[in-house]
C-alpha positions in Angstrom: 0.0 0.0 0.0 1.2 3.5 -0.8 2.4 5.3 2.3 1.3 8.9 2.8 3.4 11.4 4.7 2.9 15.0 5.7 5.4 17.3 3.9 4.1 20.7 4.6 2.1 22.6 7.4 0.4 26.0 7.4 -1.6 27.8 10.2 -3.5 30.9 10.9 -4.6 30.8 14.5 -5.6 32.9 17.5 -1.9 33.3 18.2 -1.3 34.8 14.8 0.0 33.7 11.4 2.3 30.8 11.0 2.7 27.3 12.4 5.6 28.4 14.6 3.4 30.8 16.4 0.7 28.2 16.8 3.1 25.6 18.3 4.8 28.0 20.6 1.4 29.1 21.9 0.0 25.6 22.6 3.4 24.3 23.9 3.5 27.2 26.4 -0.1 26.5 27.4 -1.2 29.9 26.5 -4.9 30.5 26.4 -5.9 32.7 23.5 -9.6 32.9 24.4 -10.4 36.5 25.2 -13.2 39.1 24.9 -14.6 39.3 21.3 -13.8 42.4 19.2 -15.0 41.2 15.9 -18.7 41.1 16.5 -21.0 43.0 18.9 -21.8 40.7 21.9 -24.3 43.0 23.6 -27.1 41.0 25.1 -25.2 37.7 25.0 -24.4 35.7 28.1 -21.0 34.7 26.7 -18.7 37.3 25.3 -15.4 35.6 24.7 -13.8 33.7 21.9 -10.5 32.9 20.3 -10.0 35.4 17.6 -7.1 35.6 15.0 -5.3 38.9 15.9 -6.3 41.9 13.7 -2.7 42.7 12.8 -2.3 39.1 11.4 -5.5 39.5 9.3 -4.5 42.9 8.0 -1.3 41.4 6.6 -3.1 39.0 4.4 -4.5 39.5 0.9 -6.7 42.6 1.2 -9.0 42.1 -1.9 -12.5 43.5 -1.1 -13.9 40.5 -3.0 -12.5 38.1 -0.4 -13.9 37.2 2.9 -12.0 37.1 6.2 -12.2 33.3 5.9 -11.0 33.2 2.3 -8.0 35.3 3.3 -7.1 33.1 6.3 -7.4 30.0 4.1 -5.1 31.4 1.4 -2.5 32.5 4.0 -2.4 29.0 5.6 -2.5 27.1 2.3 0.3 29.2 1.0 2.5 28.6 4.0 1.9 24.8 3.8 2.8 24.7 0.0 6.0 26.8 0.7 6.9 24.6 3.6 6.6 21.5 1.4 8.8 23.2 -1.3 6.3 22.4 -4.0 7.0 23.7 -7.6 4.4 25.0 -10.0 4.5 21.6 -11.7 3.9 19.9 -8.4 0.9 22.1 -7.7 -0.6 21.6 -11.2 -1.4 18.0 -10.3 -2.4 18.4 -6.6 -5.8 17.7 -5.2 -7.4 20.3 -3.0 -9.8 19.4 -0.3 -11.1 22.2 2.0 -13.3 21.7 5.0 -15.7 24.6 5.6 -19.0 25.5 7.3 -19.5 29.2 7.7 -18.0 30.4 4.4 -18.1 34.3 4.2 -21.1 34.5 6.4 -19.4 37.3 8.5 -19.3 39.7 5.5 -22.9 38.7 4.5 -24.0 39.6 8.0 -22.3 42.9 7.7 -23.9 43.6 4.4 -27.4 42.7 5.6 -26.9 44.9 8.7 -25.8 47.9 6.7 -28.1 47.7 3.6 -31.2 45.9 4.9 -31.3 47.1 8.5 -29.7 50.5 8.3 -31.1 51.3 4.9 -27.9 52.5 3.3 -25.9 51.0 0.3 -23.1 48.8 1.5 -19.9 48.4 -0.4 -19.7 44.9 1.3 -21.8 43.6 -1.5 -18.6 42.8 -3.4 -17.7 40.1 -0.8 -21.0 38.3 -1.2 -19.5 36.3 -3.9 -17.5 34.5 -1.3 -20.4 33.7 1.1 -20.7 30.1 0.3 -18.2 27.6 1.9 -17.1 26.5 -1.7 -15.5 30.0 -2.1 -12.4 29.0 -0.1 -11.5 26.1 -2.4 -12.1 28.4 -5.4 -9.9 31.1 -4.0 -7.0 28.7 -2.9 -7.1 26.7 -6.0 -7.1 29.6 -8.3 -4.5 31.6 -6.5 -2.1 28.8 -5.8 -2.4 26.9 -9.1 -3.8 23.6 -7.7 -5.0 21.8 -10.8 -6.1 18.4 -9.5 -9.5 17.3 -8.1 -11.1 20.0 -5.9 -13.7 19.4 -3.2 -15.3 21.2 -0.4 -16.0 19.0 2.7 -18.9 19.9 5.0 -19.3 17.6 7.9 -19.8 20.0 10.7 -17.0 19.9 13.4 -15.5 16.7 11.8 -15.1 18.4 8.5 -11.3 19.1 8.8 -10.5 15.6 9.8 -12.5 14.1 7.0 -10.6 16.4 4.5 -7.4 14.7 5.6 -8.8 11.2 5.4 -10.3 11.8 2.0 -7.1 13.4 0.7 -5.1 10.4 1.8 -7.5 8.1 0.1 -7.0 10.0 -3.3 -3.2 9.4 -2.9 -3.4 5.8 -2.0 -5.8 5.0 -4.7 -3.4 6.6 -7.3 -5.6 9.4 -8.3 -3.1 12.1 -7.4 0.5 12.0 -6.0 -0.2 14.8 -3.5 -3.0 16.7 -1.9 -3.4 20.0 -0.1 -6.0 19.5 2.5 -7.2 21.9 5.2 -10.1 23.6 7.0 -11.1 27.1 7.7 -13.7 29.0 9.6 -14.1 32.6 10.7 -16.1 33.8 13.6 -19.6 34.8 12.7 -22.6 36.2 14.4 -24.9 33.3 13.4 -22.5 30.8 14.8 -21.9 32.7 18.1 -25.7 33.3 18.5 -26.6 29.7 17.8 -24.3 28.3 20.4 -25.4 31.0 22.9 -29.0 30.0 22.2 -28.1 26.3 22.7 -26.5 27.4 26.1 -23.4 25.6 25.1 -20.9 28.4 25.7 -19.0 29.0 28.9 -18.7 32.6 30.0 -15.1 31.9 31.0 -12.4 30.1 28.8 -13.4 26.5 28.4 -11.9 23.8 30.7 -12.3 20.4 29.0 -12.5 17.4 31.3 -12.7 19.6 34.4 -15.3 18.4 37.0 -16.9 21.8 36.9 -16.7 22.5 33.1 -19.7 24.5 31.8 -19.4 24.6 28.1 -17.2 25.3 25.1 -15.4 28.3 23.6 -15.6 29.3 20.0 -12.4 30.0 18.0 -11.5 30.8 14.4 -8.5 29.4 12.4 -7.2 28.1 9.1 -5.0 25.1 8.9 -3.6 23.1 5.9 -1.4 20.2 5.4 0.3 18.8 2.3 -0.1 15.0 2.0 2.2 13.2 -0.3 3.2 9.7 -1.6 6.1 8.9 0.7 8.4 7.7 -2.2 7.7 10.7 -4.3 8.5 13.0 -1.3 11.7 11.2 -0.6 12.8 11.3 -4.2 12.4 15.0 -4.4 13.9 15.6 -1.0 10.8 17.0 0.7 10.3 17.4 4.4 8.5 14.7 6.4 6.7 15.8 9.6 5.1 12.4 10.0 3.1 9.6 8.4 -0.6 9.3 8.1 -1.5 5.7 9.1 -5.2 5.5 8.9 -8.6 6.9 9.6 -12.0 5.8 10.9 -15.2 7.5 9.8 -18.7 6.7 11.3 -22.0 8.3 12.0 -24.0 7.8 15.1 -27.4 8.1 13.3 -28.8 9.0 16.8 -29.7 12.7 17.1 -29.3 16.0 15.3 -27.0 17.6 17.9 -26.3 15.1 20.7 -23.7 12.3 20.5 -24.8 8.8 21.1 -25.0 8.5 24.9 -22.6 5.5 25.0 -20.2 7.0 22.4 -21.0 4.0 20.1 -20.1 5.9 17.0 -16.9 7.3 18.6 -15.8 3.9 19.6 -16.3 2.5 16.1 -14.4 5.4 14.6 -11.4 5.1 16.8 -11.4 1.2 16.4 -11.6 1.6 12.6 -8.8 4.0 12.6 -6.5 1.8 14.7 -7.4 -1.2 12.4 -6.7 0.8 9.2 -3.4 1.8 10.7 -2.5 -1.6 11.7 -1.8 -0.4 15.1 -3.0 -1.9 18.5 -4.5 0.5 21.0 -1.6 0.0 23.4 0.7 1.6 20.8 -1.0 4.9 20.9 0.9 7.3 23.3 -1.2 10.4 22.9 -4.8 11.4 22.0 -5.7 14.9 20.9 -9.3 14.7 22.2 -12.2 16.4 20.6 -12.6 17.9 24.1 -15.1 20.7 23.7 -15.6 21.4 27.5 -19.3 20.8 27.4 -20.5 18.3 30.2 -22.2 15.8 27.8 -19.6 15.7 25.1 -16.6 15.3 27.4 -18.4 12.6 29.3 -19.3 10.6 26.3 -15.8 11.0 24.8 -14.1 10.0 28.0 -16.3 6.9 28.2 -15.5 6.0 24.6 -11.8 6.4 25.2 -12.1 4.2 28.2 -13.7 1.4 26.0 -10.9 1.7 23.4 -7.8 2.3 25.6 -9.0 1.0 28.9 -7.8 3.1 31.9 -4.6 5.0 32.2 -1.7 4.6 29.9 -2.5 7.0 27.0 -2.1 10.7 27.5 -5.0 12.8 26.6 -5.3 16.6 26.1 -7.6 19.1 24.4 -6.0 22.0 22.5 -9.5 23.6 22.3 -8.8 24.8 25.8 -6.4 27.2 24.3 -7.7 28.1 20.8 -11.3 27.3 21.2 -13.4 25.2 18.9 -12.5 26.4 15.4 -15.4 24.4 13.8 -14.4 23.3 10.3 -10.7 24.0 11.0 -10.7 22.0 14.2 -9.8 18.6 12.5 -6.8 20.1 10.7 -5.4 22.3 13.4 -5.7 19.5 15.9 -4.0 17.1 13.5 -1.1 19.6 13.2 -1.0 19.8 16.9 -0.7 16.0 17.1 2.1 15.9 14.5 4.0 18.6 16.2 3.6 16.9 19.7 5.1 13.8 18.2 7.9 15.6 16.5 8.9 17.6 19.5 8.3 14.8 22.1 6.1 17.4 24.0 2.4 16.9 24.8 0.4 20.2 24.8 -1.6 20.6 27.9 -5.3 21.0 28.7 -5.3 24.6 29.8 -7.8 25.9 32.6 -8.0 22.2 33.9 -8.2 22.7 37.6 -9.8 19.5 39.0 -10.2 16.4 36.7 -13.6 14.9 36.5 -13.5 11.7 38.5 -15.2 9.9 35.6 -12.3 10.7 33.3 -9.8 7.9 33.9 -6.9 9.4 32.0 -3.9 11.9 32.6 -5.2 15.0 30.7 -1.9 16.9 31.0 -3.3 19.9 33.1 -2.0 23.3 32.7 1.6 22.6 31.6 3.1 20.8 28.5 4.6 17.3 29.3 7.9 16.3 27.7 7.1 12.7 26.6 8.5 10.7 23.6 5.6 9.4 21.6 5.8 7.5 18.3 2.1 7.2 17.4 -0.8 9.5 18.2 -4.6 9.7 17.5 -6.6 12.8 16.9 -10.4 12.8 17.4 -13.1 15.1 15.7 -16.7 14.6 16.6 -19.4 16.8 14.9 -23.1 17.6 15.2 -25.2 14.7 13.8 -22.9 12.2 15.3 -20.3 12.6 12.6 -17.1 11.0 13.9 -13.6 11.0 12.4 -10.5 9.6 14.1 -7.0 9.9 12.5 -3.7 8.1 13.4 -0.3 9.5 12.8 3.3 8.2 13.2 6.2 10.5 14.1 8.3 11.4 11.1 
């Protein structure tokens, strides 16, 4: 079977632009969840989120026809491609898979407010061409010369992880020699309002797996990886951050928003990923958990982890405690966190974790990163509708 390696990384995160800033932030356990400045939070119970800094966004492509999300996606994909040292010829045959949910909704909301609510013509109408999630793939593919198959993946919070799994499948099946895969979501009013209405947001930075956790924190980000046939990468002298070993994808078919109460779909996804990777559960040294910080999701995920990994042994942490839930970007930014943890032999912490829930039988690396050599790690992404994706990576 064709081996798939990761040869390039690119990130735009609440720490700023660049993979280096992202890794330094999570390695230091720095929580980037702060008061929101991007949208008006008057009247909302929760008023915090993890925003990409304004100065970082200002440095990106400033075309008025591109949404904030398009600009973040383009910046992260450009970094990943440069990091992999891809030539124009390489890019011409590369597949592009972009996970997205919100599209350019932020600009659409601003246009609606100015023109429909305030009754004045809005120049933001130029950005409405990028309101649909597919705009990100159109922008990235066109600007960066990616001429292979192009897809937009919409699987709620599991979208980013699914993009990685599907990109690897295209390489293994011989359709393409390499794929640029990623996810992006910008903060929007409709997302923030929706999670507030569902009473799923904590008024303080989220604290996954804490006994007194009260909800999640929203974030925004763009994160892209270059996946490549290992022999091709080696022949051209490309970098190798790690190897993609396998994925498991399942659906609970249980409820529109709630996970299966016993984590049945999560268990199947993790088990399928381990089987696809040819790796026993005991070989996994680190799990980057979905870990949203909501009472129900953390409880169900912890129960599913217990079923797969038994008790103890594997280290578990949630990087959402630092950068929030970045929606469609979550699966890709957390995959990058997992790869960098393996590369640096340093497990990022679960920030804000003060007292571990007694029903969580794992070391969740509270507060401070843990120096630990790990060869194989697993990253979980579980979305609304019971959409579950687990990915397995080996250290490069």
